[in-house]
N, C-alpha and C positions, 0 to 999 in steps of 0.2 A: 651550426653549433652556433650556441646564442649565447649573447654580451653577457650575461652574466656570471659565462665562467670562462677562466681565462685561455688567453691561447695558448692553444700548446702546442704546435709547432711557429716556430718562428725566421725558419730559412735560414740564419748568420752562415751558414757552412755552407750553404749551396751557392751562395750571392758569392759568398768567398774563391768555392771555385767557379766558379764564373765568367769572374769581375777584379778576381786575384791580380791578374799580369796587367791588368787597365793601371797608368799610369795617372795617380791623385796629386792635387795639394792643397792643402789643406788652407792656405793663406789667400788661392786665387779666387774660393767661393767666398762671394760677396752675405751678407751676411743676413744668415734667417731671417724671413718674420715673427714676430712673438706667438710659436703656439704650441701646444702639445700636448698631448698623447688625447685620446679622450676615456674623462673617466663618463662613467655610465649611469649615477646617481646627480650627474652637471651636465649628463648629453642634454643639445634642444633637437628634437623630434623633425623629421622635417620632410619630403616628399619620397616617393619608391622608396620606402620605407617599408619591412616588414614584422607585423607587432602579432606574439599572443596574450593575448589577453584569457582573466580566469577570473571568472564571477561567481560569488556563492554567496552559502547566508548561511550567519549562525540564528541557531532556534532557542532561546535560553527556554524554555518550557520542556523540551528533549534534551537539553545540551544536546544538541547532534549538530553538525554541519553537514549543507546540505549544497553539493555542485551543480549549475546550475548549466548542464552540458552543449545544448539549442545556441546559451550564447559563448560562451566560452571556444575558442579556437582560434586560428590562423586569422588577419588579419593582415589585408595595403592599405597605405595611407597613403591615400588619391594625390597627384598632383596639382591639388586646390586646396591642402594640408588636409583635408577634411577623413574620417576614421568611419565609418558608417555601422552600429553598432545595431541588434535587433532588441529591443523594448525601449535601449536608450536613444534611441535616433542620430544621426549628423552629431562627431565631438567634434569639433578644430584639435588636431594635434601638433600642427604646426610649426614650432613655437616652442613647444614645451619639453619638458625632464618628464621620465616615465613616471612622478611619484604626483606631475602636477595632473596630467592624467587619469592618472585613476583615479585622482579628486575632482576630475571633471565629471568625470562616467557615472559614480556615483552619487554626483547630486546632480546629471540630467533623469539616473532610476530612479530616486527619492521622490524627482518635481510628476516623473512620468506614471509611476506604478507604486509611489509608495515602500509601506511594508511595514509588520510586524518583527520583524528577529534586526539582524546588525544586518546590510548586505555589506560584501569586504568584496573589491578590486580591484589587484596585478596586473602590471604591465611588466612581457620583456619582452626586449627587443631580438629577433631570431635572425636577421638579415640587413643590415647597415645597406643604405646607400654608396653605391658601389663609385672604390678611388678609378682614375680613367691616365692609362701609361700610351705617352704616343712619341710621335720622334724615332728617333736611331733606339728600336728596338726590334725585336725577331717577329714579338706578335702587338702590336697596338691594339687597344680596344680597352675595355671597359672589366677591370679587378678587383675581386667583389675584398670588402675590407674588414678588413677581420682585428680587433682591440688591440691597440699597442704597435699598429703597424705601423714601418718607417720607409724614406723615400729606396733603400736598394731591396727591400724584398718585396716592396710592389715592379719595384726595376724585372727582380728574378722571378716575382708569376709573371709576365711580358714575356716570358723570351729569355731576358736579357739585354748586355748590350749588343745591338748588332756588329758581327762580325766583317772584317776587311774582307772586301770582295775583291774581283779582278773582271774588268769591262774592255769587252772585245770592241775596239772600234769598227764600226760599219769601214768597209774595204770594195777590194772587186769579193766578193763572197756574198754580200749585202747586194752588189749589184750584178750580181748574176742568177743571187737570189729577186731581186724585184724587178729581172727581165724575164723571169720564167714566168714569174706570179702575171706580168705585162700581157705577157702569153696565151699562159691559159685565157686569163679575160679577153682575149682578141677572139677568139676562135668562140667565148662561149658567145658574144657580142655577135659573130659571124654568124651562128647558127642560129641568135636571136631572130635578127634580120633579112635571116633568112621568112623564118615560121612567120614574121612579120604580112612577108611578101605574097607566103602561100593564104594566108590568113583574108589578107586584098583583096588577093583574085576571085576566092570562094563566095565574098558578099560580093564582088561584084560580076557572078557567076562568068570568072572567065576560061578559055579551057586552055590556058595555060598562065605559068606566072613570067613576069614583065621582069623583064632585066633588072637588076639594083648597082647603082653608079656604086657606093661605097663598097659592095665585090665586084666590080668589073676587073680589078687586073689582079686579083687575087688567084693564084692555082688550085683552094679549097674550097673558090665559088659551086663549079661545075658540079664536082660531086653531092655539095652540102642541096644545091638546087634542081640536083637529080630523088634527092632522098625524099624532097618535100612535096616534090611532083609526084612521087608514090606515093603520099602518105594524102596529096589533093587527090589522086585519082580513087582512092579504096575511100576518100570519106566522099566521095560521088556518086560516086555505083554504086555507095549503101543507102543516100537520099534516092538516087534512082532507083534502084528497088521498091524500095516500101511506094515512092511513089506508081510507079508500073503493076504495084500488086493496085492498088485505089482502083488507078483508072481499067485494072481489070474488072474487079468489081462495083465498080460502074455500070462496063458496058455488057456486064453480067445482068445489071439488075432496070438498065433501060431494055433489056431483049423481053426479061420479066413481064416488067409494067406495059409496053406490047401488045403480051400474049395475056394478058390480066383483061387489058382494053376491049379486046378480038372477042372474048371468051364472055366481056359486061352485055357488050351490044349482042353480040348470039341468045344471052343472055333474056336478055331484056325482052326480044323479040318473041321468045317463047312464054314468058311471061304473059305476054301481052293475047298473043293468039288461046294458051290458058283463059287470060281475063273474059275472051270474047269468047265463047265456044261455054263460058261458064256464066252471062248475060242471058245468052237462050234457052241454055237450060229451063233456070230457074223460071222463065217466060212460059218455058213449056208445061212445066212442072206447073205454072200459077196454072196453065187451062187448063192440066190433068192430060196431055200427052204425051209426059216419059215419066215416070216413078222418081222420087227425091234421092232414090241412091244414088243414082247416075249423079246427080245436085253435089252432093257428100262429095261426091269424086273426081267433082271438078274442082271442090274446093281445097280438096288436101292438096289440089294436084296444083293448084296457086300456089298457097301459100309454103309448098314444098319448091317453088321456082324463085317463090320471095326471100327463101329465107339463102337459096347457094346465090341467087344474087346482090345478094348483104355479105357473106360470106365472099367472094371474089370483089368487092371495090375493099370490104377492110384489106385484105390480101394487096391488095393494089397501092393501097390507104401507106403499108410497112412496108413494099419497097421503095415505095416515096422516100421515107422519113430516117429509110438507109443509106438514099443515096444522099438526101441532106448529111447525114453524118460521116459517111467515105467525104464525101467535102470540106468540112468540118478538120478531120482528121488528116487532107490534103493540108489548110492552111496550117496548123497550129508542125507539123513538119517542119516546114515552110518560117515558121515561125522562132523556132525552136530553133533549130536549124543556125537562124541569124543570131540572134541570141546570145546564141553561145560566142559565134563568132567574135560581133562586138566585145567579149566579157576580156578572150583572151586575146582581142588583141590589145584591149585597156593594158592586163598583165603585161603580152609583150612587151607595150609601151616606157613600162614602167621598166623592166629588166637593163632595156637599151640604156633609160637615163643612170640606174645606177651603175652596171656598167661603162659607161665614160665617165663615169664619178672616180671609179677606184681608180682606173685604164689612167688617167689626169695623176690621180696619188703616187699611183706605180711612176711612175714615169718623172714625178717628184724628186720619189726616193732615191729611184736609179742613179739621176743626176749628184743630188746629194753623198751616192755612197762613192760615184765616182770624184766626187772633191773632195773628200775626206780624209784620204787615204787610207792606212794598214793596221791591222796592230793590236797590241792591248796598252790597258791603260794598267796596271798595280799600285793598292797604295803597302807601303815599310812599314809602315808604320803608324800610330793614332793617339791623337793626340790631348789628355786629357777630357773626360765629357763634360758638359756643361747640363746640366739641369736646372731647370725654370718652375715656379713649382705656383700654380692657382688657387685660388680660394676669393672663393663666397663669404660675405663677411657682411654685416651689417651697415658698414658704410659702402656697399656692393663690391668688385671685384679689385682685390689687391693680387701683380704678380710678382714675383723675385728669385731670382737666385738660391739655390739651395745647396746642402753636401750632403752626406748617402745615410747620414742620421738623421735627420730630419723628420720629426713625426707627422703621421697624414691627420687628415680628418675626412669623416663620407661626404664624398660629391668634390677631393681634392680634382686637379688635371695638373701631370707630372708630363715633359716635355723634354725628353734627352735631343743632344742639339751632338753630333759629337765633328767636333772643327777639321781640318782638310785644306792641306795644299800650305800649312804654316805651325810653326810649334805650340804646343800649346804647356800652361806650366805644368813642369813635372816630366813632359810628355819628350818623344821623340819627334821630330819634324818628319812631318810628311810626303814624301820624296811620289816626284811620280816617272817611271820609262814606258819605256814602247819595247811589245818585243816583236818583230813581227813574225807573221801564223805559221808565213811557210823556211823562216830560220829560227827556231827558236832559241839560238843558243848566241844570236843576233842580238846587241843592242839598238839596236838602233833602229830606227823607220824609213822606209824609200820614200819622198819628196810626193806629197800630194799632188795628185793628177789636178787636171784642169778640170772644170764640167764640164762631162759632155752628153752631149742630146741621145737615147736611142736611134739603135740602128733603124734605117731604111726601115718606113714601112712597122715603125711598131708608137709612131706618134699619139 
């Protein structure tokens, strides 16, 4: 809803329904600060307010008004009090009225782009700075400001005054809850300690998990250690299987390299014989004692032997390369396993530290619950609420008590307090009663038990 319109719903009846039962005494309220409801024409803009700016031009020649849709629209006033408008640029809005801002926009437009006709600008406030309601209300926080809003309406929009509640004192039930939480944490701690022992054994390549001093006297320790040992055996078997496969591959490759070496030796001897035969035949061909075709056959045989020898040497190099790759794979498996173990150890150490801290907290809560007794604290009445208004003005922040009808301004902070344990002006006195949770009709509470430590084994 824009500010140029009147506020339609003022919520007085809702405020009466919500808060009419609470006593009030106007004489008890201190004099409010001099403040009036916001008058739009005299209101000075501030940061975080939403404006609608409409810009257009009257053409005296065509006798027509042309709107500028690319410039007109909704704008937010920034935290620095500046509103940025296309063609006009940044315009200081904070501290100006809507009329002053319209004039400032027109001035900058005329300066920047000129204009043959009459440029018109209008500014409307769409959304004011919110009012903040805090303290004894149902939903503290920011409340959208509406022109003419007063304190009671803002409190109504914040859910109304906080209703009387019944508080349960920590007693035996809270002690049992703390004891149960401590036991759950202790079991988690035992599991983490057993896990850390297993990880350390894996890191040290030990066949078994060593005894843990912290679990020496715990009856659940053997089962936890047995479970971690099963995990260790499974992980060790997985790594051993991978290493075994690599070892088998290396054995096969070594045998292949040996066989290829023997073949290379034989093929080399055959090549030497063929080369010697070719040399003799070439001499005979030169002397005309044999045919040239014989020499050609021997040349083909020598070339074939050289090709086969090269293939065997290439195969041996490939096998040797695969052996190197298998060794690198073995190192990668071992390094990855060590890295995973170290990461898991670091996480487990952090978990152990956090569990020990939480166990100490639960132990303290247990001791406090044992010493605090048991029962409920209820309020049988409420004193008149105290409402304080904080407002930022030219001289800084001012704070004063106000009544429910005090008019608000955007950015105001309303703090509500409900005094307890004493009679408020015009209100009923606050009394407290303790009712045993085990005897609802009892009006007294058993004496508070002394602080007790956790049972043995729960320190």
